C-alpha positions, 0 to 999 in steps of 0.5 A: 529491540528492532522490529522486523517483517519477514517473508516466507515463500509457502507453497501450498500453505493454508490458513490453518497451517500458518496459524498452527505455525505461529502458535509454535513460534509463540511457544519457542520465543521465550528461549531466543528473546524474540516476540512474534507479534502478528502475521499475514498470509496470502494463500494465492501467491503462497506467501506469509508475512511475520512481524517480529521484535528481535534482537537481530535477524540471525535470532529470528531465523534460529527461532522460526528454524527451531519452532517449525523450520519455516526460514524466512526468504527475506527480512527487513527492519521496519517502523511499527508506525509505518506498518500500521500506517500501511497494514492496518494493524500491529496485533495478532489476528483473531483465533480461529474458531472451532471448525472455522477459518482464520480471519486474515488478510494477504498483506498485499496493498494498493498504493495510491499517490496524489499530487496537486498540479502546479502548487508551486505556480499557485503561490506565485500567482495567488500568494501564500494565503490563497495557495495555502487555502487551496491545499486545504481544500485539496487535502479535504477532498481527498481525505473525504474519499479515503474515509469513504473507501477505507483508504488509509493515509500513510504520508502527507506530502506537502501537495499530495498524499500517499495512501494505502488500501487493502482492497484494489477496487476500493483504491480504483473507486477512491481514485475515481471519487477524488477526480470527480470531486475536484471536477465538481469543485472546479465547476463551482470555482472556475477562477482557481480551478485544482487539478490532480494527478493520481498513480496506483500500483499494487504489491506486497510488504516485503520484496527483494529490498530494504523498504517496507512496499519499497518497489510498490511505493516507488512505482505508484509515485513515479506513475503519479509523476507521469500522469497528466493533470486530471488523470489516473495512471495504474499498473498492469498488475493492479489492472489484472487483479481488479474484479472484471473492471476492464471497461475502466481501463485505457491502455497508454502503452509502456513507460520507463520509470526513473529507477526501474530497469524495465518498461512498465505497462501503464493504464489510464483509469476512466473517471468521466 
């Protein structure tokens, strides 16, 4: 069956209320031939996201409606491997212990794109073997920082990496660590330095489009392309949600990324 993720706009919903609603979904799922796999709740933004095996969107909606009346505001079809890469799980969260709180995350993620500057030129100047060796160094430095700051590699892009973070602060710390690692490498290898661009954005998995983290991914990619070598650019939303780290950021004014109707306020992240 197709796998779907839906979004519910739920003003005032608590973790306990949503956990109870999920139990109602599970009780009714056999009647409709669906399987409610797991869910995420963002109490701050009043959003709930459900992951469901279902024959189609209409059946999913009917099951939700009968279970508790919570009809989704948006439903998209998703790939389970991509869901796990972005969100880290496709299983149910732990049950709420008596008198305790449900251990859930919001499903909001910071998305990072990296891009190795002039990778095509490196091949022309240095040859395939040396360029491939430098690309392996890029991969090693970037992945080391991802491991240290709990980033999840979503996709390798040839000369860059797309990664996901549950924590905005860890995405910022990781981006800074990556640039510092490349700077340290360049001190020791001035004959063939490596320079990286990084773009950061933050968002929720299901918006008003058909792609998981669609707008968030596109914006991080566009900021990465807009950045200068050795630069980290972040969206205004990510800056606003960071934990009081205002000294890290320099306003770089609005930019107009391809595919976006309005200009986006951009900030540079200090790292040196």
